[in-house]
C-alpha positions in Angstrom: 36.2 20.3 11.3 33.2 22.3 10.2 33.8 21.6 6.5 34.1 17.9 7.2 30.7 17.8 8.9 29.1 19.6 6.0 30.6 17.1 3.5 29.4 14.2 5.6 25.9 15.5 5.6 26.0 16.1 1.9 27.2 12.6 1.3 24.4 11.1 3.4 21.8 13.2 1.6 23.3 12.2 -1.8 23.3 8.5 -0.9 19.7 8.7 0.4 18.7 10.6 -2.7 20.1 7.8 -4.9 18.3 5.1 -2.9 15.0 7.0 -3.0 15.3 7.7 -6.7 16.1 4.1 -7.5 13.2 2.8 -5.3 10.7 5.2 -6.8 11.8 4.5 -10.4 11.4 0.8 -9.7 7.9 1.4 -8.4 7.0 3.8 -11.4 5.9 6.3 -8.8 2.3 5.1 -8.8 0.1 6.6 -6.1 -3.3 5.7 -4.8 -4.7 8.7 -6.7 -3.4 7.0 -9.9 -5.2 3.8 -8.9 -8.4 5.6 -8.2 -8.3 7.3 -11.7 -8.3 3.8 -13.3 -11.9 2.7 -14.1 -10.8 -1.0 -13.9 -9.3 -0.5 -10.4 -12.1 1.8 -9.1 -14.9 -0.7 -10.1 -13.3 -3.8 -8.5 -12.2 -1.8 -5.4 -15.7 -0.3 -4.9 -17.3 -3.8 -5.3 -14.8 -5.3 -2.8 -15.5 -2.5 -0.2 -19.3 -2.7 -0.5 -20.9 -0.5 2.2 -17.5 0.3 3.7 -16.9 2.4 0.7 -18.8 5.2 2.5 -15.8 5.6 4.8 -14.0 8.6 3.4 -10.5 7.3 4.2 -11.2 4.1 2.3 -12.9 5.7 -0.7 -10.1 8.2 -1.1 -7.3 5.9 0.1 -5.7 8.5 2.3 -2.4 8.4 4.0 -0.9 5.7 1.8 2.7 5.3 0.9 3.5 5.1 -2.8 2.1 2.0 -4.4 4.7 -0.7 -4.8 4.7 -4.0 -6.7 5.1 -7.5 -5.4 4.8 -11.0 -7.0 2.7 -13.6 -5.2 2.4 -17.1 -6.6 3.7 -15.8 -10.0 1.1 -13.0 -10.2 2.1 -9.3 -10.1 0.2 -7.1 -7.6 0.2 -3.4 -6.8 0.2 -2.9 -3.0 -1.5 0.1 -1.4 -1.5 0.8 2.3 -4.0 3.5 3.2 -5.0 4.3 6.7 -7.4 6.6 8.6 -5.8 10.0 9.3 -4.7 10.4 12.9 -5.7 6.8 13.6 -3.5 4.5 11.5 -2.8 2.0 14.2 -6.5 1.2 14.6 -7.8 1.8 11.0 -5.8 0.6 8.1 -5.9 -1.5 4.9 -3.4 -3.6 3.1 -4.7 -3.8 -0.5 -3.4 -5.9 -3.4 -4.5 -5.1 -7.0 -3.7 -7.3 -10.0 -4.1 -5.1 -13.1 -3.7 -8.2 -15.4 -6.5 -10.1 -13.6 -8.6 -7.2 -12.6 -8.9 -8.4 -9.0 -8.3 -6.9 -5.5 -7.6 -8.6 -2.3 -7.2 -6.9 1.0 -7.1 -7.0 4.8 -9.1 -4.2 6.3 -8.4 -3.6 10.0 -10.8 -1.5 12.0 -10.4 -1.2 15.8 -9.5 -4.8 16.2 -11.9 -6.2 13.7 -10.6 -7.7 10.4 -12.6 -7.8 7.1 -11.1 -9.6 4.1 -11.8 -8.0 0.8 -12.1 -9.7 -2.6 -12.7 -13.3 -1.4 -9.0 -14.3 -1.1 -8.2 -18.1 -1.0 -6.3 -19.5 2.0 -2.9 -18.9 0.5 -3.7 -15.3 -0.3 -5.1 -14.8 3.2 -1.8 -16.0 4.6 0.1 -13.6 2.4 -2.2 -10.7 3.3 -1.6 -11.4 7.0 2.2 -11.5 6.7 2.3 -8.3 4.6 -0.2 -6.5 6.9 1.9 -7.4 10.0 5.1 -6.2 8.4 3.4 -3.0 7.2 1.3 -2.0 10.2 2.7 -4.0 13.2 6.4 -4.0 12.2 6.7 -7.8 12.7 
């Protein structure tokens, strides 16, 4: 019975490893550090943040999962989800960056107050809200 349990655990780890590898390969393993090294991203992100860029967790984009890609209305966006260390529930950001268009849009949530970044149109605001709820409120 002991050997069976070891095999089962190895199988679960192997299956999980395949899924993670596939997911990461699809996302090209882009991190928020990679985004911040891009002059194109950094300039539009800093402009969108304005004075909020003084917040360390926003300027360094801490506590974010790997950047993933989504398509919204035919445009490809990279998605970053940084949050304030030890306070993710009350301080977080869902950020979309289009490398092709050189624009960012985001929903910044700080202790119940929402700030939209990048002047999103009504359709983009709706997408940001849906994605933010899924990411940070599990809805």
